[in-house]
N, C-alpha and C positions, 0 to 999 in steps of 0.2 A: 329423769322425771318427765312425765308426759306433758304435752303442750297445754298451757292454760290460756283460755281466751282473754283478750285484753281487758274486757269489762270485769273479769274476776281478778286479774292481776292488780287492776287499778281501783278495786273496791275500797272505799275509805275505811281505814282502820282506827282512826281517831276523829274526834269532833272537828278538829282544825283542818282535816283533809276533805271535809264535805264541801261541795261546791253549791253555792246559790241558795242555801237555806239558813241564812245567818240568824234570823230571829228565833227560829225553832231550835237551832243548835245552841244558841246562847241560853235560852230558857231551860233546856234539858240539862246542859252541863252545869249550870248554877244549881239546879235542883239536886243533882247527884252530889255535887261538892258539899252542899249544905245539909245533905241527908233528908231532903224533902220530896222524895220521889212519890208519885201517885201509885195507887194499886192497879190502875187501868188507863191505858192510853189508846187513842184512836188516831191513826195516821191516815190522812186522805190526800189524794192528789194523783196526777197522771203517772203512768208507768215510767220507770227508769229515773225517778227524781230523788231517790235516796231513802225511801221509806224502810225497806228491809235492812239496808246497810246501817241506818241509824238505830234500828231496833237491835241489831247485833252488837253495836257499840255500847248501847245501854246494858245489854246482857253481860258483856264483859266488865263494864264499869262497876255494876252493882255487886260483882263477885270478885273483882280484882284484888290481889293481895298487896298491891303497891299503887293504889290510886293516888294520882297527883292532879290537883286542881280540877277534879271532875273528869279527868281523862284516864282510860285504862292504859296500863303500862305495855301491854302486848308482849311481855317477856316472861311473866310468871307462868307457872304450870297451868293455872286456871285459864288465863287468857289464851294460851297455846291450845289447850284442849277444846275450848269453845271455837277457836278458829278452825281447828281440824275436825269439828263435829263430833268430838268424843266426850262431851260433857253431858252428864245425865240430867242436870238440872236446867238445861236450856232446851226446850221442846219446840220445834218448828212444825206447824200444822198447815197443810195446804187445804183450805176450806173447799176448794173446787173438787177435791177428791174425797174429802171427809166431811161431807155436808149434812149427814143425817143425824137423827136424834141419838142413835146408838153410840156414835163416836163421841158426842158431847157428854153423854152419860158416863162413858168410860173416862173422859177427862175429869168429870166431877169426882169420880171415885179416887183418881190418882192425885188430884190437886191437894188432898188432905194430908198426903204423905210429906213429911219434912224433907227439906233439901238433903241430898245424899252426899254431894261433893262440895258444894259452895255455900254461900250465905243466903242466896235468894234463888228461888225457882222462877224462871221466866218462860212464859208461854207466848210464842209469836205465831199469831194466826193470820196467814196471808190470804188475800181475796175473801175477807170475812163476809162480804155481801152475798156470797154464794150459799151460805147456810140456809137451811129450810126454816120456815116459821117456827116449827116445833123445836128445832135445834137452838134457835135464838132464845126461845122461852126457857129451854133447859139451861142455857148459859147464863141467863139473866141473874139468877140468884147467886151464882158463884162469883160473877163480876161485882155484884152489889156488896157481898160480904166475903171476900176471899180470905184465906189464911194470911197471917201477918207476913210471912216470908215468901209471898207470891206476887208477881207482877204480870199482868196481861198486856200485851201489845197487839192491837188489832190493826191490820193494814188493808186499805181498800182503794180501788180506783173509782168506785161508784158509791159515794157516801149517801146519796139519796135513797139507797136501798136498805140502809141501816135503820132498824126500828128506833123510834124516839126513846124507848125505854133503855136501850143499850147506849145510845148516843149521849143521853143525859148523865150516865154514870161513868163517863170517861173524860179524861182531859184530851181535848181535840186539837190536833196540830194539822194545819193545811199546808201541804207542800206545793210550791209553785213550779211552773215550768221554768227551765233555765233559759236565759236569753242567748242569742247567738254568740256574743262576745265571750260569755262565760264558758260555753262549750268549746269554742275555738282555742281559748287559752289552755284548757286542759288537754285538748288534742295536740297542741304544740308541745306540751310537756311530754306526752306519750311518744310523739314522733322523735323528740330529742333523745329520750331515754332508750329508744329502740333503734337509734341511728337511721331513721326513716327521713328521706328527703321528700317533702310534699309541698306543692304550690299553695299559696294563700287562697286562691280561688277554689281549690279542691277542698281545703278545710272549711271554707264558707259553705260550699255545697253540702258537705256531710253534716255540718251543724244545722243548716236550715232543714235538711231532710229529717233530722232527728226529732223535730217538732217539740223541742224543749226537754227531751229525755237524754241524759248522759249515757245510759246503758245502750240505747239505740245508736248513738253516735260512735261509741267505742266498738260496737258490733260491726257497724258499717266499715269503720276504718280497718278492723281486723279482716273483713271480707276483701276489701280492696288491696290490703297488704298481701293477702294470700294470692291474689290474682296477678298483681304487678310487681311484687317485691318491694325493694326499699326506695324506688324512685316513682313517685306518684304525681300525676298531673290532673288537671280538671277533666280531661276527656276520659281518663281511666275511671273516675268516679261516675261520670255520666253513663259509661258503658255498664258498669256493675249495677247501678241503680235503675237502668232503663229509662234515664231522663233525656230530655232534649235541651240544647243550650239556649241561651237568651236570644241569640241572633236568629236561630230557627223560629222561635216564638214570635219575634218581631216581624219577620217576613210572613209568617202564617197569619198573624193578626192584620197585617197590611192587606192580604188577600181577602180576609173576612170583611174589612171595611170597604174594600173595592168591589165586593160582590162577585169575586172571581172563583166560581165553584170548581173549575178545572184545576186551578192551582192548589186549592185547598185539598182536594182529593189526591192529587199527585204528591203533595208534600206529606200528607198523612200516610199514604202508602209506602213512601220511601222510608219514613221513620219506623213503621212497623216491620218492614223488611230488614232493617238494620238491628232489629231486636229490641226496639223501644217498647215500653209498656203503654197500652192505651190509657189505662187509669192514670198513669204518671203524666202523660201528655196533657190530659184534661186538667189535672191538678196544677201542673206548671203553668198552663194557660191562665188558670184562675189567679195564680200569683202575679203573672204578668199584668193582667187587668187591674189587680189590686194596686200595683205600682203606678199604672197609668192613671187610675182614678185619683189616688192621693197626690200624685205629681200635678195633675190638673188643678187640684184644689190648693195645695200647700207649696208647690214649687220645690225648690232645692232644700227645703227644711226637712224633708222626709228621709228616712233610711230605706234605701231600695232593698227589696227582698230577693229580686232575681235579675234586675237590670245591671248590665255591665257596660264597659266602654264601647263594645261593638254595637250594642242595641240602642244606645242612648240617642243617636241621631234619629232613629225611627220613632222613639218615644217623643222627642221634641216636636216632630211633625204631627204625630197622632194626637198629641195634647191639644193642638189648635183646631183640629178638625172633627173631634169626637165628642158626642153629647154625653154628659156625666150620667144622666138618668138611664141612657141606653147601656152604659157600662155596668151599672148596678143590676139591670135586668139580665144582662148576659152573665154576670157573675152568679146570680141565683140559678140560672140554667146549668152552668158548669158544676156548681157545688152539688146539685141534684144528680148530675150524670156521674160524678166521681163515685158516689155510693152505688149507683146501679151497675157501673162497670165492674165493680168488685165481684158481683155474682153473675155476670153475663157471659155467655159462651160466644155470642156473635159480637165480639169486641170491635172488629173493624167496622161493621155496619153501624153500631151504636156510636162509635167515635166519629164517623163521618156525619151522622145525623146531628150529633151534638154541635159541631161547628157550623153546619148548614143552618141549624136552628138559631144560633146566635147571629149568623149572617143576616137572617131575616129581621132580627131585632134592629140591626143597623141599616136596613134597606131604605126606609123613608128618610133616614139621616142623609143619605147620598142625594136624594131628591131635594131636600131642604138646602143642602150645601150648594147644589147647582142653582137653585132659585136665589140663594143669597149672592152667588157669584154674578148672576144676571142683574140682580138688584144693585149690587155694588158698581157694576159696569155702567149701568144707566145713571146712577147717582154721580159717578165720576164724569160721565159725558155732560150731565146737566151742570156740574160744577164748572167744567171748562167753558161751557156756553155762557154761564152766568158771569164768570170771571172776565170773559172776553167782552161781554156787553158792558160790564161795569167799567172796564179799562177804557172802552170806547167813549162812554159817557163822561168819564173824568177828563179825557183828552179834549172832548168837544167843549166842556165847560171852560177849560183853560184857554182854548182858542177864542171862544166868544168873549171871555173877560179881557184877553189881550187886545182883540180888535176894538172893543169898546173904549179902552184907554187911548187907542190911536185915533179912532174916528167914530163918533156915535152913529151917524147915518149909515156907515158901512156895517156896523153892528146890527142896526135895525133890518137891513137887507139880509144879512147872513143868518140871523137868528130864526128866520122862517125856513131854513133848510135843516138837514139832518146829516150828521156825520155817518157815513156807511163804514168806512174803514180805510186802512192804509195797506197798499200792496207795493212792495219794492219802493220806488221813488214817487209814487202817485197817491194822493189822498183824494178819496171820492166823497163828494157832498151831493146829496140828492134833494130835489125840490118836487113837491107835488105840481101837477100841471096847472093848477089854479094859481101858482106863484111864478108864472113865466116871467113877469116883469122883474121880480127879485133875482131870478137866475140870470137874466140877460144883463142886468146892471152889475152883478157880481163878476161877470165875465169881462167887464171893462177893465182896462189896464190898471188904473189907479186902485180900484177896490181889490182886484186880484192880487196886486203887489203887496197891499197891506196884509191881506190874509196869509199870503205865502211867507211874508217876513215873520209874522207871529209864529206860524207853524215851524219855520226854520229855527227860531229861538227855543221853542219847546222841545223839538226832536233833535236838535243839534246837528242837522244836516239839511241839504237843499232838497226841498220837496215841491213838486208841481201839483196844483189843485185842478181836479176835473169836476165840473158841475154837470149833473145828469138829472133827467126827469124821472119821477116815479109816478106810475099810474095807480089810482086808488084801488081799482078792481083787479088789475092784471099787469104783470111786468112784460111789456111788449118790446121795449127798447133793447137792441142788441147790447148796448153798453150796460144797461141794467142787468141783463142776463149774465153778462160777464162778471159784474160785481157780485151777483148771487153765487156764481161759481167760485169766486175768490173767498167770500166771507160767510156764506151760508145765508139762508133766507131770513133767519131770525135777526140778522144784523141790519136788514133794511126794512123791517116791519115798522111802518110809521103809523102811530096812533094819534088821533086828534086830542 
């Protein structure tokens, strides 16, 4: 027997085998079980989500000779003939190829003929939105009042193109995109059944690349399987799909944020030379920025789309330095470029321009970051200065209070001075030149000893006090200049 693609082998044969469309499956199975099927159904949703597969299950179920709980048996002659495409009463029409009024008129003539093999004649019209306006009008009367033993199942990926007159005459079921975990689970079953060894990261990549479509996921797995055989890793999937890994993207976005054009151009050139697709690089960069944006807002509560262990440190750093509004602007640019790259011949040029363009979005961010850094540095310096002055003032207050308890006249003399600071084992106290009397009296042995005793108690070590003059206009004294060198000018700025 010739080889069958995985998506054909794993096409659901029963309602219970359908992945991710639980509400639709339950409603249809119950209707068939209870004999309440509609004359016309409209299945809408992205490609590869099960529309045609479920249509064929319905076709078998309404004709099955051994129907059980709304499920076709898949063993009777009718089910087998339908599966093999040999059943006259199940008619599949591709509207993309049979979109004109003549084809629909032919359908209208044949629909009146009673079923030849089974109980119900089923018309499955795929991509029904491709029909012309005239064809839709010709189909309308037939769908509105079909013969009793006829069911129409219309399938489309673009429901907005279906005329309201057709839409309103059908039971409409919306098929959703499958999530990554649902696709990965089915891929694991396929790998196990085919004795394929595949890394979890490779499964994740295939599932994400499928964009919610199981058929695309199985087709990709088939392609990688043909390329690498039964041992598949993450790099094999990257090679087949023309993708770049998350670490490459992290370094590339670092170059973008750092305004490093040379690195951007070099990295993109290397990726293209390795066979990576320009459109895929831009698309993957968009996913990376999506992860960065949501991580900046929600933290660890998000499910990463592309970030792995290797790129996580880059993401942590970029989260703290990147503006969220800039990320959104860059994302819009990348999404626009993805579409344009699909039809562009100058892919390398457009790819480089795409990343240089988003680099300019983050250009003023770098300037703001530098300004913030300078501002933070100045603020830190100011805090240090403030803390130092506050500590000096607290110490000075304690010295004056201690001296006052010992001897009030000594306190009266000392209080006219100003504590400058402490350096090693010397405490400097300054007096304006107009307080020469006070300075000289404090230098007397009795007063000095009282002050030094208090300072020793407070600082818990022997300290010598040096009294110096401060000039109101200018610091001329060599001693004062030395004090400035020690403590900074703000420490000896004396205000009346």
